[in-house]
Structure formats: C-alpha cells, structure tokens
LUMKETOR-575177 format. One record per residue: x, y, z of N, C-alpha, C in turn; residue number from 1. Coordinates in steps of 0.05 Angstrom, whole numbers, always signed. Layout:
N
> nX | nY | nZ | caX | caY | caZ | cX | cY | cZ | n
> X | Y | Z | X | Y | Z | X | Y | Z | NUM .
...
***
This chain:
97
> nX | nY | nZ | caX | caY | caZ | cX | cY | cZ | n
> +72 | +374 | +53 | +44 | +367 | +61 | +40 | +338 | +55 | 1 .
> +29 | +323 | +74 | +23 | +295 | +70 | -6 | +292 | +60 | 2 .
> -8 | +273 | +40 | -34 | +265 | +30 | -40 | +236 | +36 | 3 .
> -63 | +229 | +37 | -72 | +200 | +40 | -75 | +188 | +12 | 4 .
> -61 | +167 | +10 | -61 | +151 | -15 | -72 | +123 | -9 | 5 .
> -90 | +113 | -26 | -98 | +86 | -28 | -83 | +72 | -50 | 6 .
> -68 | +53 | -43 | -50 | +39 | -63 | -59 | +9 | -63 | 7 .
> -67 | +2 | -87 | -74 | -28 | -91 | -57 | -38 | -114 | 8 .
> -52 | -65 | -111 | -35 | -77 | -132 | -44 | -106 | -137 | 9 .
> -38 | -115 | -161 | -45 | -142 | -172 | -19 | -153 | -183 | 10 .
> -5 | -169 | -168 | +20 | -179 | -179 | +18 | -209 | -183 | 11 .
> +27 | -217 | -208 | +23 | -245 | -218 | +43 | -266 | -207 | 12 .
> +66 | -255 | -200 | +88 | -272 | -192 | +91 | -271 | -161 | 13 .
> +93 | -294 | -148 | +94 | -295 | -118 | +120 | -281 | -109 | 14 .
> +143 | -284 | -123 | +168 | -271 | -113 | +165 | -241 | -115 | 15 .
> +153 | -230 | -137 | +151 | -202 | -141 | +130 | -192 | -119 | 16 .
> +108 | -208 | -116 | +87 | -201 | -95 | +99 | -196 | -68 | 17 .
> +116 | -213 | -59 | +128 | -212 | -33 | +146 | -188 | -33 | 18 .
> +162 | -182 | -53 | +179 | -157 | -54 | +161 | -131 | -53 | 19 .
> +139 | -131 | -67 | +123 | -108 | -67 | +110 | -104 | -39 | 20 .
> +100 | -125 | -29 | +88 | -126 | +0 | +106 | -115 | +20 | 21 .
> +132 | -125 | +19 | +152 | -115 | +38 | +157 | -84 | +36 | 22 .
> +159 | -75 | +10 | +162 | -48 | +4 | +139 | -31 | +15 | 23 .
> +115 | -41 | +11 | +93 | -26 | +19 | +90 | -25 | +48 | 24 .
> +96 | -45 | +64 | +95 | -45 | +93 | +111 | -23 | +105 | 25 .
> +133 | -15 | +92 | +147 | +7 | +101 | +135 | +34 | +98 | 26 .
> +115 | +36 | +82 | +103 | +62 | +72 | +74 | +66 | +82 | 27 .
> +61 | +45 | +93 | +33 | +49 | +99 | +22 | +26 | +114 | 28 .
> -5 | +25 | +118 | -18 | +4 | +132 | -34 | -11 | +114 | 29 .
> -33 | -38 | +116 | -50 | -56 | +99 | -79 | -54 | +110 | 30 .
> -98 | -49 | +92 | -126 | -46 | +98 | -141 | -72 | +88 | 31 .
> -129 | -85 | +68 | -139 | -109 | +56 | -116 | -122 | +42 | 32 .
> -119 | -147 | +34 | -97 | -160 | +18 | -92 | -142 | -6 | 33 .
> -67 | -135 | -9 | -58 | -120 | -33 | -68 | -93 | -34 | 34 .
> -79 | -80 | -13 | -88 | -53 | -10 | -77 | -40 | +14 | 35 .
> -64 | -17 | +10 | -51 | -3 | +31 | -61 | +27 | +33 | 36 .
> -64 | +36 | +57 | -69 | +65 | +61 | -43 | +78 | +71 | 37 .
> -33 | +97 | +56 | -6 | +109 | +61 | -12 | +140 | +65 | 38 .
> +2 | +152 | +83 | +5 | +180 | +87 | +33 | +188 | +78 | 39 .
> +35 | +200 | +54 | +60 | +205 | +42 | +62 | +236 | +33 | 40 .
> +87 | +247 | +33 | +94 | +271 | +20 | +98 | +264 | -10 | 41 .
> +100 | +285 | -25 | +107 | +280 | -54 | +133 | +265 | -58 | 42 .
> +152 | +273 | -42 | +179 | +260 | -43 | +177 | +231 | -35 | 43 .
> +163 | +225 | -15 | +159 | +197 | -5 | +144 | +181 | -28 | 44 .
> +125 | +192 | -39 | +109 | +177 | -60 | +130 | +172 | -82 | 45 .
> +144 | +192 | -90 | +164 | +189 | -113 | +184 | +166 | -104 | 46 .
> +194 | +167 | -79 | +214 | +146 | -70 | +200 | +117 | -72 | 47 .
> +175 | +115 | -64 | +161 | +89 | -65 | +158 | +80 | -93 | 48 .
> +151 | +98 | -112 | +148 | +90 | -140 | +175 | +80 | -150 | 49 .
> +196 | +95 | -143 | +224 | +87 | -153 | +233 | +59 | -142 | 50 .
> +223 | +54 | -116 | +227 | +28 | -106 | +213 | +5 | -118 | 51 .
> +188 | +11 | -128 | +170 | -9 | -139 | +176 | -15 | -168 | 52 .
> +184 | +6 | -184 | +188 | +4 | -212 | +205 | -20 | -222 | 53 .
> +228 | -22 | -208 | +246 | -45 | -217 | +236 | -72 | -211 | 54 .
> +217 | -74 | -192 | +206 | -101 | -183 | +184 | -109 | -202 | 55 .
> +169 | -91 | -211 | +146 | -98 | -227 | +151 | -106 | -256 | 56 .
> +134 | -124 | -265 | +133 | -131 | -294 | +107 | -117 | -305 | 57 .
> +111 | -95 | -319 | +88 | -79 | -327 | +72 | -92 | -350 | 58 .
> +80 | -115 | -359 | +64 | -130 | -379 | +45 | -149 | -365 | 59 .
> +50 | -154 | -338 | +36 | -174 | -324 | +22 | -164 | -298 | 60 .
> +34 | -144 | -286 | +26 | -132 | -260 | +13 | -107 | -264 | 61 .
> -2 | -98 | -242 | -14 | -71 | -243 | -15 | -60 | -214 | 62 .
> -11 | -34 | -214 | -14 | -19 | -188 | -32 | +5 | -192 | 63 .
> -50 | +11 | -173 | -66 | +33 | -175 | -61 | +51 | -150 | 64 .
> -57 | +77 | -157 | -50 | +95 | -133 | -72 | +117 | -135 | 65 .
> -88 | +120 | -112 | -109 | +140 | -112 | -104 | +160 | -92 | 66 .
> -102 | +187 | -99 | -97 | +207 | -82 | -124 | +215 | -67 | 67 .
> -126 | +210 | -42 | -151 | +218 | -28 | -148 | +246 | -14 | 68 .
> -128 | +260 | -19 | -125 | +288 | -9 | -109 | +290 | +16 | 69 .
> -107 | +315 | +27 | -92 | +320 | +51 | -100 | +303 | +74 | 70 .
> -80 | +297 | +91 | -85 | +281 | +117 | -105 | +296 | +133 | 71 .
> -104 | +321 | +135 | -122 | +336 | +152 | -149 | +342 | +139 | 72 .
> -151 | +334 | +115 | -176 | +337 | +99 | -194 | +315 | +101 | 73 .
> -207 | +309 | +78 | -227 | +288 | +80 | -215 | +260 | +71 | 74 .
> -190 | +258 | +72 | -176 | +232 | +64 | -187 | +207 | +76 | 75 .
> -191 | +208 | +103 | -202 | +185 | +118 | -232 | +183 | +114 | 76 .
> -246 | +205 | +109 | -274 | +203 | +106 | -283 | +192 | +79 | 77 .
> -263 | +189 | +61 | -270 | +177 | +35 | -272 | +147 | +36 | 78 .
> -261 | +134 | +57 | -260 | +106 | +61 | -284 | +95 | +77 | 79 .
> -296 | +76 | +66 | -321 | +63 | +80 | -314 | +33 | +80 | 80 .
> -317 | +21 | +104 | -310 | -6 | +107 | -337 | -21 | +115 | 81 .
> -340 | -46 | +106 | -364 | -63 | +114 | -350 | -88 | +123 | 82 .
> -364 | -102 | +142 | -356 | -129 | +150 | -333 | -127 | +172 | 83 .
> -315 | -146 | +170 | -296 | -148 | +192 | -278 | -122 | +194 | 84 .
> -277 | -111 | +219 | -261 | -85 | +219 | -232 | -88 | +212 | 85 .
> -221 | -68 | +202 | -191 | -67 | +194 | -175 | -66 | +220 | 86 .
> -156 | -83 | +222 | -139 | -83 | +245 | -110 | -88 | +236 | 87 .
> -91 | -75 | +251 | -63 | -80 | +246 | -53 | -99 | +267 | 88 .
> -37 | -119 | +258 | -26 | -139 | +278 | -10 | -124 | +299 | 89 .
> -13 | -132 | +325 | +4 | -120 | +346 | +33 | -128 | +344 | 90 .
> +37 | -151 | +334 | +66 | -162 | +332 | +69 | -177 | +305 | 91 .
> +90 | -175 | +293 | +96 | -190 | +270 | +119 | -209 | +275 | 92 .
> +113 | -235 | +272 | +133 | -255 | +277 | +133 | -275 | +254 | 93 .
> +156 | -283 | +246 | +157 | -302 | +224 | +155 | -329 | +236 | 94 .
> +141 | -347 | +220 | +135 | -374 | +230 | +144 | -394 | +208 | 95 .
> +151 | -416 | +218 | +159 | -440 | +200 | +139 | -459 | +200 | 96 .
> +127 | -465 | +176 | +106 | -485 | +175 | +116 | -512 | +162 | 97 .
***
C-alpha cells in the first residue's frame, strides 16, 4: 500500500544539498524548495532512507518525514497551499550561466 509522505530537509552544504535534491526528484514531486510530496510503499521509503543516510551529515543537516496516510485516504486533503500555485516544470533542461 502506498502512503503520501511530506519530506522536508535542511542541508547545510551545497554539495550534499544537490545530492539530496537529485535523490528526492526520483521519489516525489517538489512542492517547495526542499519540500517534496512522495507516494511511497514501505519498501520504497526504506530505499530512499538508505540512499540519503550516507549523504547526510547528521551533526549539521536535518530531514523531516511526515506520513500523511494512504494515497486513497486523506493524504492530499491534509495539504493546504496559499499564494502561488504549485507547479511541476514541463521540461527539465540544464543551462550554463
């Protein structure tokens, strides 16, 4: 069974931040900077944790995982957004500045 998770992180090092962000992109949708909404099974959640643990410095960084319940339940009803609507980019392209 899939549950909806809200995962937020505060990473102090830019290199670790980019690695965490890339890992998270494969597991859910960004709803704000450093906040993702993920639909995961227990095994997928465990796999994500095992992917993040080696990257994190637990003396400097922090991750919060909130279980909002089953996908078919009230998981989405728990989220309330104000201001600019959440949108996912239609295409992702790297750019050189």
